[in-house]
C-alpha positions, 0 to 999 in steps of 0.5 A: 284886066277884066277878070272872070265872071262868077260861072267862068271862075267856078269852072277855073277853080272847080268850086261851086258858085254858091260857095264862091258867092259865100266866100266873096261876101265874107271877104275871103276872095278878092274881086276886081270890082266889088260894087255893092247892090244888085245888078253889079257883076263881080269880076274875079282876077286870075290870081285868085284862081290858084287860091281858091283851088288850094282852099278847096283842096284844103276843105276836101282834106278836112280843114274846117277853118276857112279863114286859116285856109285862105291865109295858108292858100295865099302863101302857098299860091305865092310859091311859099312853103308853110310849116304845118309841124315840126320839120313837115312843110306844105308846099303847092305843086300845080297839076295839069296846067295850073299856074 
């Protein structure tokens, strides 16, 4: 798998390239080839698209702890419901062609 370059990944996730770069450097987004230094473009695996879309939605909804948002997003992208309160569950239902 060759993955997506940052611009393609940003378009697919609807998150800015700058935000993707920050989250990648912080270790939240997995990359196919994380070689240090300039001139080594990162390739983002397709599996990270849903995760980043969900984090973007959680962030837009007011979630400020991004580390927790990524943990929740990974579970939701794997199809696992996440309990958020007694008897209240968060689920991910793909919309408009999302996987």
